[in-house]
C-alpha positions in Angstrom: 1.1 -2.1 1.0 -2.7 -2.3 0.8 -4.7 -0.7 -2.0 -7.2 2.0 -1.3 -10.0 -0.5 -1.9 -8.5 -3.0 0.6 -8.2 -0.3 3.3 -11.8 0.8 2.5 -13.1 -2.8 2.8 -11.4 -3.1 6.2 -13.1 0.0 7.4 -16.5 -1.2 6.1 -16.0 -4.3 8.2 -14.9 -2.4 11.2 -17.7 0.2 11.0 -20.5 -2.3 10.4 -23.9 -0.6 10.9 -22.5 2.4 12.8 -19.0 3.9 13.2 -19.9 5.1 16.7 -18.2 8.4 15.9 -21.5 10.4 16.0 -20.2 12.6 13.1 -18.8 12.3 9.7 -15.1 11.8 9.1 -12.9 11.9 6.0 -9.4 10.7 5.5 -7.6 12.7 2.8 -4.7 10.4 1.7 -2.8 13.2 0.0 -3.5 12.3 -3.7 -4.0 8.6 -3.0 -7.8 9.0 -2.5 -10.3 9.5 0.3 -12.0 7.3 2.8 -15.3 8.9 4.0 -17.1 7.5 7.1 -20.6 8.6 8.2 -22.6 6.4 10.4 -22.6 3.0 8.7 -21.5 4.5 5.3 -17.9 4.0 4.1 -16.9 5.1 0.6 -14.2 6.8 -1.3 -16.0 10.0 -2.1 -14.6 13.5 -1.4 -17.6 14.7 0.6 -17.8 17.4 3.2 -17.1 16.0 6.7 -17.2 17.2 10.3 -13.6 16.2 10.6 -11.0 15.7 7.9 -7.7 14.0 8.7 -5.0 14.7 6.1 -2.3 12.0 6.2 -0.2 10.1 3.6 -1.3 6.6 2.7 2.0 5.2 4.0 1.6 6.9 7.4 -2.0 5.9 7.5 -1.1 2.3 7.0 1.7 2.5 9.6 -0.9 3.8 12.1 -3.3 1.1 11.2 -0.6 -1.5 11.7 0.3 0.0 15.1 3.8 0.9 13.8 3.2 4.7 14.1 1.6 6.3 17.2 -1.2 8.7 16.1 -0.2 11.3 18.8 3.4 11.2 17.8 2.5 11.5 14.1 0.3 14.5 14.9 3.1 16.2 16.9 5.5 15.5 14.1 3.2 17.1 11.5 2.5 13.9 9.7 -1.2 14.2 10.4 -3.3 17.4 10.1 -6.8 17.5 11.6 -9.3 20.0 10.1 -12.6 20.5 11.8 -14.0 18.7 14.9 -11.0 17.4 16.8 -13.3 15.4 19.1 -14.1 13.1 16.2 -10.4 12.3 15.7 -10.1 11.6 19.4 -12.8 8.8 19.1 -11.0 7.1 16.2 -8.6 4.8 18.1 -11.1 1.9 18.6 -12.2 2.0 15.0 -8.5 2.0 13.8 -7.9 -1.0 16.0 -10.9 -2.9 14.5 -9.7 -2.0 11.0 -6.3 -3.8 11.4 
């Protein structure tokens, strides 16, 4: 199990200068913290975002490791997407880079 800081650092590396999402995104890890991504910024602040994905840290890590399919997780209610769904749809390449 990775710490929130380790996960955040992986996303900082994956994002580089620009996330490529075109909008802001926040992962709400259900009490285990937040990962906020906007352009080239990645931090752990609970800031307003165009899209917020609510997911447990365990399920988030399983998706990052390729052990949990994001579509299946969404259909099973393990992931909730609030806001601009198109941002969530662009997330796959970034998740792959953050592994």
